[in-house]
C-alpha positions, -999 to +999 in steps of 0.1 A: +886-430-575+866-460-565+854-465-529+844-495-508+816-473-494+789-462-519+778-438-491+811-421-492+813-419-530+778-404-532+784-379-503+817-368-518+802-361-552+772-343-538+792-320-516+819-314-543+791-304-567+776-279-542+811-264-537+818-263-575+784-245-580+796-218-557+781-226-523+806-216-496+791-218-461+786-253-447+774-261-412+778-295-394+767-311-362+785-344-353+767-377-358+772-413-369+747-418-397+760-386-414+797-396-412+802-398-449+789-363-453+811-351-425+843-366-440+835-351-474+828-316-461+859-319-439+880-327-470+866-297-489+873-274-459+909-287-455+915-279-492+901-244-486+873-249-511+845-241-486+840-226-451+830-251-425+814-243-391+807-269-365+782-268-336+771-293-310+734-283-310+714-286-341+690-258-332+719-235-328+734-249-360+703-241-379+701-205-368+738-199-373+734-211-409+703-189-413+723-158-401+750-166-427+725-169-455+707-137-443+737-116-448+753-133-478+721-139-498+735-173-507+724-208-495+739-223-464+743-260-463+733-278-430+744-314-423+729-335-395+725-371-385+692-387-381+664-386-355+659-357-332+689-340-348+667-333-378+637-322-356+659-296-339+663-277-371+625-270-373+625-235-357+652-223-381+635-240-410+602-222-402+619-188-399+637-194-432+605-204-449+586-173-438+614-149-445+627-164-477+661-174-466+679-201-487+690-232-468+699-267-480+694-294-454+713-326-458+696-349-433+711-383-430+687-412-425+684-450-422+678-470-454+642-478-462+643-513-448+652-500-413+623-475-412+592-483-392+607-513-374+621-497-343+657-491-355+677-467-333+675-430-340+649-436-367+617-416-373+598-404-403+620-376-416+602-373-449+576-346-445+588-336-411+589-300-421+557-302-441+552-272-464+580-252-446+605-266-472+603-257-509+611-293-517+618-326-498+636-353-517+639-387-501+671-401-516+674-439-515+706-454-500+733-455-527+746-490-536+772-482-562+751-485-593+759-467-625+744-432-627+743-426-589+771-401-589+756-381-618+723-381-599+742-368-568+755-338-588+720-331-603+706-332-568+731-305-557+723-281-586+686-286-583+687-279-545+706-246-551+681-236-578+650-243-557+665-228-525+674-196-544+641-193-561+655-196-596+621-208-607+605-176-597+592-188-563+602-173-530+636-186-518+637-209-488+648-242-473+652-274-493+656-309-477+676-337-492+669-367-469+698-390-475+696-427-466+729-445-461+737-482-456+769-496-441+797-493-447+788-457-438+821-441-447+856-443-461+885-420-467+882-422-505+872-407-528+885-373-515+858-348-522+884-321-528+898-339-558+865-345-576+852-324-605+816-333-610+795-318-639+774-290-626+751-267-646+727-243-628+695-234-646+688-199-658+671-176-633+634-173-642+625-136-646+587-132-647+572-101-663+565-076-636+530-066-627+524-029-627+497-008-610+488+027-623+476+046-593+458+079-589+482+106-577+453+124-560+449+100-531+468+109-499+492+080-496+517+066-471+544+039-477+547+013-450+580-006-450+582-038-429+610-063-426+627-070-459+614-040-477+649-027-485+658+004-505+629-001-528+606+015-502+629+046-499+630+050-537+592+046-541+585+071-513+609+097-526+600+092-563+564+102-556+567+124-525+549+101-500+556+098-463+576+067-454+567+047-422+597+023-419+603-003-392+638-006-379+644-040-396+631-028-430+663-016-444+644+015-454+646+037-423+666+064-440+662+093-464+643+126-464+608+110-464+612+088-433+586+098-406+602+085-374+574+092-350+547+076-372+534+053-345+528+083-322+512+103-350+489+075-360+477+072-324+475+109-315+472+130-347+437+122-358+436+150-384+464+137-405+456+100-399+420+104-409+431+119-443+450+088-453+433+071-483+460+047-495+486+025-479+514+009-500+530-020-482+565-034-488+580-062-468+564-075-436+553-049-411+545-065-378+555-041-350+527-015-347+490-021-341+481+013-355+496+005-389+477-028-391+445-011-381+450+013-410+450-016-434+416-026-421+400+008-425+373+006-452+381+041-466+418+032-471+430+015-503+457-012-497+483-018-523+509-046-517+543-047-534+556-082-536+588-090-517+613-115-532+619-128-497+589-120-476+563-127-503+534-103-498+517-089-467+479-086-468+465-094-434+433-075-440+427-094-472+417-061-488+445-055-512+432-037-543+465-045-561+493-070-555+521-059-578+558-057-585+560-020-597+540+011-591+535+043-611+511+072-609+489+091-634+499+126-625+520+149-603+518+142-565+510+171-542+542+174-520+522+195-494+510+162-480+545+151-472+554+184-457+525+182-433+538+148-420+574+162-418+562+191-397+542+169-374+571+145-370+595+173-361+570+186-334+570+152-317+608+150-315+620+157-279+655+158-265+667+127-247+673+127-210+706+119-192+695+085-178+703+052-193+669+040-205+657+021-236+658+052-257+694+059-248+703+023-255+687+023-289+702+057-299+737+046-287+736+014-306+725+032-338+751+058-333+779+032-329+769+012-360+784+025-392+800+015-425+808-022-425+789-029-393+758-050-390+730-049-364+706-077-355+675-069-335+660-096-313+623-101-314+616-086-280+606-053-265+638-035-278+629-039-315+597-020-307+616+006-287+638+009-318+607+015-339+600+046-317+636+059-311+659+047-339+670+077-361+669+077-399+703+062-408+714+039-436+728+009-418+725-029-423+698-041-400+686-077-397+659-094-377+642-127-377+607-113-386+594-143-406+579-157-375+592-131-351+603-156-325+631-151-300+646-184-310+682-185-321+690-148-318+726-154-305+731-181-332+718-158-360+741-130-349+770-154-349+761-166-385+761-129-396+795-123-380+810-154-396+803-139-430+808-102-423+844-102-409+853-065-416+830-046-393+814-053-360+782-073-357+759-061-329+729-079-316+704-060-295+682-082-274+664-086-240+677-108-212+651-136-219+661-137-255+697-142-245+689-170-220+666-187-245+697-192-268+725-194-242+738-226-257+748-207-288+774-189-269+795-220-275+815-212-306+840-234-324+875-221-320+881-228-357+857-200-365+885-176-356+883-141-342+848-126-344+838-090-337+805-098-321+787-078-295+756-092-277+740-061-262+715-072-236+689-048-223+686-065-189+653-057-171+651-091-154+622-106-173+596-102-200+585-066-197+572-067-233+540-082-219+533-052-196+514-034-224+491-063-232+455-067-218+462-095-193+486-072-174+454-053-162+432-084-157+454-108-138+467-104-102+503-090-101+516-123-088+499-145-115+509-120-142+545-121-131+547-159-129+529-166-162+542-139-184+571-118-170+590-149-159+616-129-139+651-141-138+683-135-119+708-153-140+744-143-135+754-131-170+790-126-159+793-163-150+775-173-182+800-152-203+830-167-184+817-202-189+817-198-227+848-176-230+832-143-238+843-109-225+817-094-201+810-057-196+784-045-171+769-011-181+751+013-157+757+047-174+757+063-208+794+068-207+800+031-199+777+021-228+796+042-253+829+026-241+814-009-243+802-004-279+838+004-289+850-030-276+863-055-301+861-093-300+833-114-286+817-094-258+785-097-238+773-062-228+749-064-198+730-031-199+711-027-166+676-012-172+650-004-146 
């Protein structure tokens, strides 16, 4: 159907093409320049062809979309108006870039003649994200010419292909910078009634690179964020010890060495015998593991990750490959020695509510259809020490390992995974950094989402770093610990969340069984 607004016809076709190609999760922040996109996505949502989620704050919007893409494996579409609205997506775009999460950014803009002349809410949005986007297409303002609607559909399918890494590259964000002239919107055409031509390209499948390794070298497998079950399968196939971070998706199975950090620090006899490290995913939590990769006597082999790329901080990788095999039988006595050492370092937990008890309780409560998100604070490191070997779905923003958007990311996961409970374990500063994301659109429906806050009133993660010993206590507290006394009950009440204060192990277990949106304030010393 014709429209008196070329902007509306173009937007309706673009969004209809994205929906027809299978994209389901769309995220919108309100704005004027993006009104044609908003109307079109609203029409699709009203016809139940997509899922639409609306947020006031674009930074929260970006991380919510990222969380949805993390758990679904499909691209999330983000719609913003121009100016600072686009810039507020930058933290989420950077995280998605470094962790291989597919996002499609539809950033509304002024037409070319209004750029660089002081027009309101206008800045250079082209190249704003630099190399953090896989592709940035600056789309001229539509004027109703023949072929524009076909080009809109082609833009949609190309954006999906690039965001998903169909060309063989790492998945990640794509920006379509969409200029619009007045009239900025109309009610026709209705995006839900359109049937644009869409054809996604074939997925590029490169020939895998193999490495044939000597079975004689004492080898350990290191699984960082994004490693997945491939790390478990590799370790168990060849009888190698597995050092798996809690966000790796590989902290399970008979080969998992749970106390690997302690053993690397204290068991010199075993550590000094390591002659090869095989790295999967992005391991960033333990200094001892990183130091191992710099040891001149240790061979480093990196297995590429579809999402995280490859991790070679020592620049010493002898092989960067997709698959590994060995030339002979591996001596399983090496694995047994690590298992025995691991068992000797396992101690019974005490009765007090400490960080170990918090981690173990959260792991114990998370089963089946549940999901767990770990914030990038002290507690993910505590989980690396205390989390048991258990096959659960664990997520964490480890691309850049910032505390940004943790509440929003958890919300995005919960929006997609409706059957189980989504839990997010974080520190109090991580919660406060993203407090605005507690504001959730009532149209999102009922969510089983627990924000579990290890509340120690500040940044105790810095206590183990060098400056804690060199600065005066007063200066260290002010510059790094940033102590806070925020009333989390009042915060929860303001945004309509349940609030539970936890001061004992029994209270914690009860809180973790609570359904709905709940903020669990776990008081730690």
